MARBA-378960 format. One line per field, with one value per residue (C-alpha): residue number from 1; residue in three letters; x, y, z. Coordinates in steps of 0.1 Angstrom, whole numbers, padded with zeros to 4 digits. Each point is the difference from the previous one (the first is absolute). Example, Ala and Ser with C-alpha at 12.3 -4.5 7.8 and 13.67 -1.06 7.14 Angstrom:
<atoms>
seq	(1/2)
type	(ALA/SER)
u	(0123/0014)
v	(-0045/0034)
w	(0078/-0007)
</atoms>
This chain:
<atoms>
seq	(1/2/3/4/5/6/7/8/9/10/11/12/13/14/15/16/17/18/19/20/21/22/23/24/25/26/27/28/29/30/31/32/33/34/35/36/37/38/39/40/41/42/43/44/45/46/47/48/49/50/51/52/53/54/55/56/57/58/59/60/61/62/63/64/65/66/67/68/69/70/71/72/73/74/75/76/77/78/79/80/81/82/83/84/85/86/87/88/89/90/91/92/93/94/95/96/97/98/99/100/101/102/103/104/105/106/107/108/109/110/111/112/113/114/115/116)
type	(MET/ILE/THR/ALA/ILE/VAL/LEU/TYR/ASP/LEU/PRO/PRO/SER/ILE/GLY/LEU/GLU/GLU/CYS/ARG/ALA/HIS/PHE/THR/ARG/ILE/ALA/PRO/ASP/PHE/LEU/PRO/VAL/SER/GLY/PHE/LEU/ARG/LYS/GLN/PHE/ILE/CYS/SER/SER/ASP/GLY/ARG/THR/ALA/GLY/GLY/VAL/TYR/MET/TRP/LYS/ASP/ARG/ALA/ALA/ALA/GLU/ARG/PHE/TYR/ASN/GLY/THR/TRP/ARG/ASP/GLY/ILE/ILE/ARG/ARG/TYR/GLY/ASN/PRO/PRO/ARG/ILE/GLN/TYR/PHE/GLU/THR/VAL/ALA/LEU/ALA/ASP/THR/ALA/LEU/ASN/TYR/ALA/GLY/ALA/VAL/GLU/PRO/ALA/ARG/ASN/ALA/MET/LEU/ASP/GLU/PRO/ALA/ALA)
u	(-0046/0005/0021/-0010/0021/-0021/0015/-0014/0014/-0008/-0010/0024/-0025/0004/0034/0015/-0016/-0034/0002/0010/-0030/-0024/0013/-0001/-0036/-0012/0021/-0028/-0024/0019/-0004/-0036/0007/-0006/0032/0022/0030/0024/0011/0031/-0008/0029/0010/0033/0021/-0003/-0038/-0006/-0012/-0021/-0019/0001/0014/-0030/-0004/-0032/-0014/-0003/0000/-0038/-0003/0026/-0016/-0035/0014/0021/-0028/-0025/-0005/0036/0013/-0024/0011/0037/-0007/-0022/0026/0032/-0010/0013/-0007/0020/0027/-0005/0023/-0009/0024/-0003/0013/0022/0018/-0003/0022/-0020/0011/-0036/-0011/0033/0000/0025/-0006/-0022/-0034/-0025/-0037/-0005/0020/-0026/-0021/0030/0003/-0037/0008/0021/0031/-0004)
v	(0059/-0002/-0024/-0004/-0016/-0014/-0014/-0012/-0017/-0036/-0015/-0026/-0028/0008/-0005/-0005/-0033/0010/0031/-0021/-0023/0029/0022/-0029/-0007/0036/0010/-0007/0023/0031/-0007/0014/0032/0031/0018/-0027/-0010/-0021/-0009/-0016/-0015/0005/-0012/0007/-0031/0004/-0001/0032/0023/-0008/0019/0006/0020/0009/0016/0019/0019/0031/0011/0002/-0037/-0008/0022/-0014/-0035/0009/0020/-0028/-0034/-0009/0024/-0013/-0035/0008/0016/-0030/-0026/0016/0024/0032/0023/-0002/0026/0011/0021/0011/0006/0011/-0029/0018/-0029/-0037/-0030/-0032/-0032/-0014/0030/0002/0037/0024/0037/0029/-0005/0026/0000/-0014/-0031/-0011/-0016/-0022/-0011/-0011/-0029/-0029/-0008/-0028)
w	(-0035/0037/0021/0036/0026/0029/0032/0033/0030/0006/0034/0013/-0009/-0038/-0017/-0035/-0007/0012/-0022/-0030/0004/0006/-0028/-0024/0009/-0004/-0031/-0025/0020/-0013/-0037/-0003/0020/-0020/-0009/0013/-0022/0021/0035/0014/0034/0024/0034/0019/0005/0038/-0005/0019/-0029/-0030/-0027/-0037/-0029/-0021/-0034/-0007/-0030/0022/0036/0001/-0006/0026/0026/-0007/0007/0031/0016/-0003/0016/-0008/0027/0026/-0008/0004/0034/0011/-0012/0011/0028/-0015/-0030/-0032/-0008/-0036/-0022/-0035/-0029/-0036/-0021/-0026/-0016/-0001/-0009/-0004/-0016/-0001/-0020/-0019/0007/0015/-0001/0010/0015/-0013/0004/-0035/0010/0026/-0028/-0009/0036/0002/-0023/0012/-0021/-0025)
</atoms>
């Protein structure tokens, strides 16, 4: 499992509340993306930087997404390319899943299903 932290600078015309409205509107669009597990949409309180903390089944799925039309849309909307860092997710504590412990490749199947 991969965690990707994605950040981009916002133009002065877009701030925290504009991000909140836009991110709320587009959040459902991520659900059908192949290999996607979760995203926390983030925006700095000063409204100068936004992005997301993503969880992916694997790096290949993340790279397919970030190198596609998504990247072009970020550049078009915000005027600069995203900065992306990839991390191996080695442990997880999640109250929604009622799980805390190691993340191994076999655990990905569990994360595909929403908690009851």
